[in-house]
C-alpha beads as a LAMMPS data file, in Angstrom:
LAMMPS data file: protein, C-alpha beads

87 atoms
86 bonds

1 atom types
1 bond types

-500.0 500.0 xlo xhi
-500.0 500.0 ylo yhi
-500.0 500.0 zlo zhi

Masses

1 110.0

Atoms # bond

1 1 1 11.470 399.442 -218.470
2 1 1 12.846 402.267 -220.574
3 1 1 11.333 403.282 -224.191
4 1 1 13.270 403.073 -227.289
5 1 1 14.501 405.969 -229.313
6 1 1 12.194 405.442 -232.057
7 1 1 9.525 405.565 -228.991
8 1 1 10.378 408.783 -227.565
9 1 1 10.910 410.418 -231.007
10 1 1 7.403 409.220 -232.174
11 1 1 5.971 411.142 -228.584
12 1 1 8.445 414.420 -229.561
13 1 1 6.598 414.826 -232.811
14 1 1 3.183 414.472 -231.072
15 1 1 3.956 417.065 -228.553
16 1 1 5.532 419.198 -231.779
17 1 1 2.206 419.048 -233.330
18 1 1 0.090 419.546 -230.133
19 1 1 2.515 422.635 -229.418
20 1 1 1.812 424.164 -233.039
21 1 1 -1.615 423.914 -232.475
22 1 1 -1.688 425.296 -229.381
23 1 1 0.143 428.864 -230.327
24 1 1 -1.764 428.653 -233.337
25 1 1 -4.748 428.778 -230.706
26 1 1 -3.583 431.539 -228.730
27 1 1 -2.068 433.027 -231.917
28 1 1 -5.370 433.657 -233.607
29 1 1 -7.337 434.592 -229.940
30 1 1 -4.403 437.474 -229.468
31 1 1 -5.102 438.615 -233.037
32 1 1 -8.957 438.328 -232.220
33 1 1 -8.294 440.597 -229.414
34 1 1 -5.281 443.178 -230.931
35 1 1 -7.695 444.032 -233.976
36 1 1 -10.739 443.914 -231.745
37 1 1 -9.090 446.687 -230.068
38 1 1 -7.943 448.616 -233.311
39 1 1 -3.884 447.615 -233.106
40 1 1 -4.419 446.520 -237.611
41 1 1 -4.721 450.798 -237.551
42 1 1 -1.620 451.525 -235.239
43 1 1 1.256 452.683 -237.728
44 1 1 4.419 451.516 -236.125
45 1 1 6.891 448.962 -236.967
46 1 1 7.100 445.603 -235.247
47 1 1 9.815 446.134 -232.894
48 1 1 7.851 448.604 -231.351
49 1 1 4.757 446.434 -231.363
50 1 1 6.825 443.676 -229.477
51 1 1 8.088 445.850 -227.123
52 1 1 4.260 447.277 -226.565
53 1 1 2.643 443.332 -226.453
54 1 1 6.270 442.555 -223.810
55 1 1 4.592 445.449 -221.458
56 1 1 1.296 444.080 -221.456
57 1 1 2.093 440.670 -220.970
58 1 1 4.567 442.160 -218.236
59 1 1 1.039 444.162 -216.624
60 1 1 -1.499 441.151 -216.677
61 1 1 1.350 438.375 -215.662
62 1 1 3.481 439.622 -212.613
63 1 1 5.433 436.564 -211.157
64 1 1 6.256 434.511 -213.970
65 1 1 9.219 436.745 -215.732
66 1 1 11.516 436.048 -218.987
67 1 1 13.962 438.102 -219.798
68 1 1 12.553 439.980 -223.170
69 1 1 14.301 439.235 -226.734
70 1 1 15.432 442.411 -227.646
71 1 1 15.983 444.330 -224.414
72 1 1 17.262 441.822 -221.746
73 1 1 14.066 443.473 -219.613
74 1 1 11.971 441.413 -217.964
75 1 1 8.832 439.788 -219.761
76 1 1 6.287 437.987 -218.260
77 1 1 5.380 434.553 -219.545
78 1 1 1.758 432.942 -219.687
79 1 1 1.381 430.013 -218.098
80 1 1 -1.066 427.416 -218.514
81 1 1 -2.797 428.021 -215.100
82 1 1 -1.794 432.013 -215.683
83 1 1 -4.046 433.037 -218.060
84 1 1 -7.725 434.459 -217.449
85 1 1 -10.156 436.070 -219.396
86 1 1 -9.209 433.258 -222.197
87 1 1 -11.374 433.739 -225.652

Bonds

1 1 1 2
2 1 2 3
3 1 3 4
4 1 4 5
5 1 5 6
6 1 6 7
7 1 7 8
8 1 8 9
9 1 9 10
10 1 10 11
11 1 11 12
12 1 12 13
13 1 13 14
14 1 14 15
15 1 15 16
16 1 16 17
17 1 17 18
18 1 18 19
19 1 19 20
20 1 20 21
21 1 21 22
22 1 22 23
23 1 23 24
24 1 24 25
25 1 25 26
26 1 26 27
27 1 27 28
28 1 28 29
29 1 29 30
30 1 30 31
31 1 31 32
32 1 32 33
33 1 33 34
34 1 34 35
35 1 35 36
36 1 36 37
37 1 37 38
38 1 38 39
39 1 39 40
40 1 40 41
41 1 41 42
42 1 42 43
43 1 43 44
44 1 44 45
45 1 45 46
46 1 46 47
47 1 47 48
48 1 48 49
49 1 49 50
50 1 50 51
51 1 51 52
52 1 52 53
53 1 53 54
54 1 54 55
55 1 55 56
56 1 56 57
57 1 57 58
58 1 58 59
59 1 59 60
60 1 60 61
61 1 61 62
62 1 62 63
63 1 63 64
64 1 64 65
65 1 65 66
66 1 66 67
67 1 67 68
68 1 68 69
69 1 69 70
70 1 70 71
71 1 71 72
72 1 72 73
73 1 73 74
74 1 74 75
75 1 75 76
76 1 76 77
77 1 77 78
78 1 78 79
79 1 79 80
80 1 80 81
81 1 81 82
82 1 82 83
83 1 83 84
84 1 84 85
85 1 85 86
86 1 86 87
């Protein structure tokens, strides 16, 4: 049975909210860890920090690679089953 477009839009809305909540949890987790590691005191611009974070992601998430937004270089992507040591 096919779903009406209104029902699909509702599902998309729910999924977008779930995505937003998941991204918020992940950002808070990474933020806490970054602060614990002393990143808050680092004197670097955002693009330098993004590059450094991409290098860290590549180090810990080998096998799940996507192009970097800035350089076109491969960058690893964490998957739901590929995260280790989640807080």
